[in-house]
NUMI-661718 format. One line per field, with one value per atom (N, C-alpha, C): residue number from 1; residue in one letter; atom name; x, y, z. Coordinates in Angstrom, 3 decimals, always signed. Layout:
! NUMI-661718
marmar <- NUM_...
lomi <- A_...
mivo <- CA_...
xx <- X_...
yy <- Y_...
zz <- Z_...
END
This chain:
! NUMI-661718
marmar <- 1_1_1_2_2_2_3_3_3_4_4_4_5_5_5_6_6_6_7_7_7_8_8_8_9_9_9_10_10_10_11_11_11_12_12_12_13_13_13_14_14_14_15_15_15_16_16_16_17_17_17_18_18_18_19_19_19_20_20_20_21_21_21_22_22_22_23_23_23_24_24_24_25_25_25_26_26_26_27_27_27_28_28_28_29_29_29_30_30_30_31_31_31_32_32_32_33_33_33_34_34_34_35_35_35_36_36_36_37_37_37_38_38_38_39_39_39_40_40_40_41_41_41_42_42_42_43_43_43_44_44_44_45_45_45_46_46_46_47_47_47_48_48_48_49_49_49_50_50_50_51_51_51_52_52_52_53_53_53_54_54_54_55_55_55_56_56_56_57_57_57_58_58_58_59_59_59_60_60_60_61_61_61_62_62_62_63_63_63_64_64_64_65_65_65_66_66_66_67_67_67_68_68_68_69_69_69_70_70_70_71_71_71_72_72_72_73_73_73_74_74_74_75_75_75_76_76_76_77_77_77_78_78_78_79_79_79_80_80_80_81_81_81_82_82_82_83_83_83_84_84_84_85_85_85_86_86_86_87_87_87_88_88_88_89_89_89_90_90_90_91_91_91_92_92_92
lomi <- X_X_X_X_X_X_X_X_X_X_X_X_X_X_X_X_X_X_X_X_X_X_X_X_X_X_X_X_X_X_X_X_X_X_X_X_X_X_X_X_X_X_X_X_X_X_X_X_X_X_X_X_X_X_X_X_X_X_X_X_X_X_X_X_X_X_X_X_X_X_X_X_X_X_X_X_X_X_X_X_X_X_X_X_X_X_X_X_X_X_X_X_X_X_X_X_X_X_X_X_X_X_X_X_X_X_X_X_X_X_X_X_X_X_X_X_X_X_X_X_X_X_X_X_X_X_X_X_X_X_X_X_X_X_X_X_X_X_X_X_X_X_X_X_X_X_X_X_X_X_X_X_X_X_X_X_X_X_X_X_X_X_X_X_X_X_X_X_X_X_X_X_X_X_X_X_X_X_X_X_X_X_X_X_X_X_X_X_X_X_X_X_X_X_X_X_X_X_X_X_X_X_X_X_X_X_X_X_X_X_X_X_X_X_X_X_X_X_X_X_X_X_X_X_X_X_X_X_X_X_X_X_X_X_X_X_X_X_X_X_X_X_X_X_X_X_X_X_X_X_X_X_X_X_X_X_X_X_X_X_X_X_X_X_X_X_X_X_X_X_X_X_X_X_X_X
mivo <- N_CA_C_N_CA_C_N_CA_C_N_CA_C_N_CA_C_N_CA_C_N_CA_C_N_CA_C_N_CA_C_N_CA_C_N_CA_C_N_CA_C_N_CA_C_N_CA_C_N_CA_C_N_CA_C_N_CA_C_N_CA_C_N_CA_C_N_CA_C_N_CA_C_N_CA_C_N_CA_C_N_CA_C_N_CA_C_N_CA_C_N_CA_C_N_CA_C_N_CA_C_N_CA_C_N_CA_C_N_CA_C_N_CA_C_N_CA_C_N_CA_C_N_CA_C_N_CA_C_N_CA_C_N_CA_C_N_CA_C_N_CA_C_N_CA_C_N_CA_C_N_CA_C_N_CA_C_N_CA_C_N_CA_C_N_CA_C_N_CA_C_N_CA_C_N_CA_C_N_CA_C_N_CA_C_N_CA_C_N_CA_C_N_CA_C_N_CA_C_N_CA_C_N_CA_C_N_CA_C_N_CA_C_N_CA_C_N_CA_C_N_CA_C_N_CA_C_N_CA_C_N_CA_C_N_CA_C_N_CA_C_N_CA_C_N_CA_C_N_CA_C_N_CA_C_N_CA_C_N_CA_C_N_CA_C_N_CA_C_N_CA_C_N_CA_C_N_CA_C_N_CA_C_N_CA_C_N_CA_C_N_CA_C_N_CA_C_N_CA_C_N_CA_C_N_CA_C_N_CA_C_N_CA_C_N_CA_C_N_CA_C
xx <- +0.848_+0.000_+0.892_+0.696_+1.529_+1.237_+2.230_+2.024_+1.031_+0.184_-0.743_-1.951_-2.741_-3.965_-3.670_-4.392_-4.131_-4.810_-5.030_-5.618_-5.192_-5.475_-5.054_-5.765_-5.079_-5.651_-6.934_-6.958_-8.167_-9.349_-9.091_-10.158_-10.654_-9.727_-10.106_-10.980_-10.570_-11.366_-12.751_-12.819_-14.116_-14.964_-14.343_-15.048_-15.596_-14.771_-15.225_-16.377_-16.231_-17.274_-18.569_-18.462_-19.639_-20.302_-19.492_-20.038_-20.833_-20.296_-20.997_-22.311_-22.412_-23.646_-24.729_-24.341_-25.348_-25.767_-25.108_-25.526_-26.891_-27.737_-29.077_-29.006_-29.937_-29.919_-30.060_-30.643_-30.810_-29.602_-28.518_-27.318_-26.182_-25.322_-24.152_-23.208_-22.589_-21.630_-22.206_-23.504_-24.127_-23.612_-23.403_-23.016_-24.180_-24.663_-25.795_-25.475_-26.372_-26.159_-26.037_-26.534_-26.467_-25.113_-24.255_-22.947_-22.010_-21.089_-20.057_-19.104_-18.338_-17.318_-16.340_-15.714_-14.932_-13.833_-13.036_-11.960_-12.509_-13.634_-14.259_-14.780_-15.351_-15.843_-14.696_-13.539_-12.368_-11.608_-11.990_-11.339_-9.840_-9.528_-8.150_-8.097_-7.173_-7.063_-6.534_-6.830_-6.344_-4.820_-4.172_-2.711_-2.141_-2.735_-2.259_-2.502_-3.669_-3.963_-2.962_-2.607_-1.639_-0.294_+0.129_+1.387_+1.310_+0.210_+0.031_+0.072_-0.658_-0.780_+0.510_+1.293_+2.492_+3.747_+3.735_+4.927_+4.660_+3.596_+3.156_+4.251_+4.799_+5.811_+7.064_+7.508_+8.721_+8.534_+7.320_+7.080_+6.682_+6.090_+5.581_+6.444_+7.245_+7.979_+6.995_+7.156_+6.305_+5.135_+5.106_+4.094_+3.273_+1.956_+1.054_+0.028_-0.310_-1.339_-1.137_-1.905_-1.763_-0.379_+0.176_+1.539_+1.705_+0.749_+0.831_+0.826_+0.027_-0.019_+1.299_+1.903_+3.181_+4.270_+4.300_+5.290_+5.124_+3.880_+3.611_+4.061_+3.745_+4.148_+5.671_+6.359_+7.823_+8.435_+7.898_+8.397_+8.170_+6.986_+6.636_+7.492_+7.896_+8.669_+10.148_+10.562_+11.966_+12.519_+11.714_+12.134_+12.620_+13.760_+14.310_+13.843_+12.681_+12.072_+11.202_+11.161_+10.282_+9.194_+7.972_+6.894_+7.219_+6.820_+7.021_+5.787_+5.808_+4.612_+4.216_+5.154_+4.789_+3.788_+4.027_+3.112_+1.757_+1.722_+0.444_-0.351_+0.324_-0.380_-1.044_-0.536_-1.163_-2.578_-2.839_-4.170_-5.150_-4.657_-5.542_-6.120
yy <- -1.180_+0.000_+1.240_+2.182_+3.391_+4.295_+5.108_+6.085_+7.135_+7.566_+8.645_+8.188_+9.152_+8.897_+8.811_+7.970_+7.818_+8.879_+10.076_+11.170_+12.496_+13.569_+14.909_+15.339_+16.151_+16.653_+17.428_+18.253_+19.043_+18.131_+17.014_+16.047_+15.406_+15.106_+14.517_+15.477_+16.752_+17.737_+17.882_+17.898_+17.984_+16.757_+15.589_+14.350_+14.390_+14.843_+14.951_+15.941_+17.087_+18.114_+17.567_+16.895_+16.348_+15.261_+14.427_+13.373_+13.978_+15.036_+15.705_+16.319_+16.660_+17.262_+16.216_+14.964_+13.956_+13.111_+13.309_+12.619_+13.160_+12.305_+12.732_+13.882_+14.805_+16.002_+15.695_+14.555_+14.229_+13.479_+13.400_+12.695_+13.673_+13.287_+14.090_+14.123_+15.262_+15.385_+15.942_+16.213_+16.745_+18.157_+18.476_+19.821_+20.375_+21.519_+22.142_+22.346_+21.908_+21.980_+23.409_+24.378_+25.766_+26.419_+25.755_+26.318_+26.255_+27.201_+27.207_+26.030_+25.657_+24.614_+24.978_+23.973_+24.128_+25.195_+25.219_+26.215_+27.623_+27.776_+29.098_+29.546_+28.621_+28.978_+29.388_+28.745_+29.078_+30.282_+30.731_+31.855_+31.599_+30.381_+30.002_+29.614_+30.216_+29.884_+28.466_+27.863_+26.507_+26.465_+27.507_+27.555_+27.596_+28.438_+28.521_+27.209_+26.591_+25.324_+24.256_+24.210_+23.228_+23.430_+24.675_+24.981_+24.570_+24.895_+24.538_+23.022_+22.320_+20.869_+20.128_+20.622_+19.896_+20.322_+21.508_+22.014_+22.328_+21.773_+22.137_+21.970_+20.781_+20.530_+21.361_+21.494_+22.255_+23.738_+24.231_+25.657_+26.032_+25.116_+25.473_+24.971_+23.954_+23.359_+22.637_+22.777_+22.044_+22.870_+24.162_+25.046_+25.691_+25.648_+26.239_+27.082_+28.243_+29.081_+30.528_+31.382_+32.818_+33.251_+34.264_+34.701_+35.009_+35.722_+36.079_+34.824_+33.832_+32.579_+31.824_+31.842_+31.153_+31.829_+33.158_+33.899_+33.573_+33.580_+33.266_+31.843_+30.903_+29.509_+29.393_+30.029_+29.960_+30.593_+31.743_+32.391_+31.509_+30.925_+30.083_+28.825_+28.326_+27.085_+27.318_+28.575_+28.960_+28.447_+28.601_+28.213_+29.443_+29.331_+30.437_+30.292_+30.822_+30.638_+31.838_+32.210_+33.292_+32.704_+33.219_+32.716_+32.943_+32.014_+32.133_+32.792_+34.099_+34.847_+34.613_+34.256_+34.002_+32.857_+31.800_+30.657_+31.051_+31.831_+32.273_+33.070_+33.841_+34.635_+33.750_+32.548_+31.636_+31.263_+31.321_+30.994_+32.136_+33.307_+34.473_+34.545
zz <- +0.000_+0.000_+0.000_-0.907_-0.939_+0.253_+0.616_+1.684_+1.228_+2.133_+1.818_+1.026_+0.660_-0.092_-1.582_-2.311_-3.743_-4.603_-4.052_-4.827_-4.226_-4.924_-4.512_-3.226_-2.416_-1.174_-1.420_-2.452_-2.734_-3.050_-3.741_-4.020_-2.730_-1.819_-0.534_+0.266_+0.339_+1.076_+0.475_-0.838_-1.508_-1.177_-1.141_-0.816_+0.611_+1.574_+2.967_+3.068_+2.406_+2.423_+1.815_+0.689_+0.011_+0.866_+1.505_+2.363_+3.511_+4.101_+5.189_+4.754_+3.490_+2.978_+2.695_+2.459_+2.124_+3.321_+4.454_+5.674_+6.075_+6.593_+6.997_+7.991_+7.879_+8.719_+10.200_+10.545_+11.958_+12.524_+11.764_+12.211_+12.480_+13.428_+13.752_+12.556_+12.283_+11.191_+9.913_+9.913_+8.704_+8.426_+7.157_+6.724_+5.925_+6.328_+5.660_+4.181_+3.322_+1.872_+1.364_+2.125_+1.670_+1.972_+2.744_+3.070_+1.869_+1.822_+0.779_+0.983_-0.044_+0.122_+1.241_+1.808_+3.031_+2.949_+1.902_+1.832_+1.670_+1.007_+0.894_+2.251_+3.023_+4.361_+5.266_+5.106_+5.913_+5.371_+4.181_+3.516_+3.316_+2.872_+2.574_+1.102_+0.376_-1.047_-1.219_-2.341_-2.631_-2.603_-3.125_-3.157_-1.741_-0.872_+0.507_+1.243_+1.011_+1.680_+1.260_-0.004_-0.474_+0.218_+0.346_+1.025_+2.497_+3.151_+4.555_+4.724_+3.874_+4.009_+3.686_+2.749_+2.334_+3.086_+3.686_+4.364_+5.828_+6.389_+7.733_+8.783_+8.902_+9.918_+9.729_+8.496_+8.213_+8.506_+8.319_+8.500_+9.923_+10.657_+11.977_+13.110_+12.898_+14.003_+14.906_+16.199_+17.138_+17.649_+17.347_+17.926_+16.820_+16.978_+15.999_+16.738_+16.184_+16.784_+16.419_+17.079_+16.870_+17.346_+16.691_+17.009_+18.493_+19.074_+20.490_+21.373_+21.021_+21.785_+21.684_+20.499_+20.306_+21.135_+21.116_+21.898_+23.378_+23.863_+25.275_+25.604_+24.733_+24.941_+25.009_+24.069_+24.029_+25.269_+25.691_+26.906_+28.129_+28.230_+29.381_+29.457_+28.307_+28.257_+27.973_+28.086_+27.887_+26.555_+25.510_+24.167_+23.421_+22.772_+22.010_+20.564_+20.287_+18.965_+18.658_+17.414_+16.981_+16.091_+16.204_+15.339_+13.872_+13.055_+11.612_+11.027_+10.983_+10.600_+9.150_+8.264_+6.869_+6.791_+7.562_+7.545_+8.110_+9.162_+9.726_+8.706_+7.868_+6.853_+5.806_+5.611_+4.647_+5.075_+6.369_+6.872_+6.690_+6.368_+6.223_+4.832
END
């Protein structure tokens, strides 16, 4: 069995989103059919999502979150690290 999924990440996200829309409305996990597709709802471009998904560990290290939260975490744990603001901007 090959590592990872045998299709593109964007296809997988679309599949998850579509599955959530066809689940019965009285069941947990249903996604309202009137909602926009998942990346549009998150306001993340496909290009940014691809970068986030493929370079996540390399770009974030061990800490992920808002810049202020990362700084607080690093200070509290005596870590000498600065937030990687370029990666955080990909989420905007």
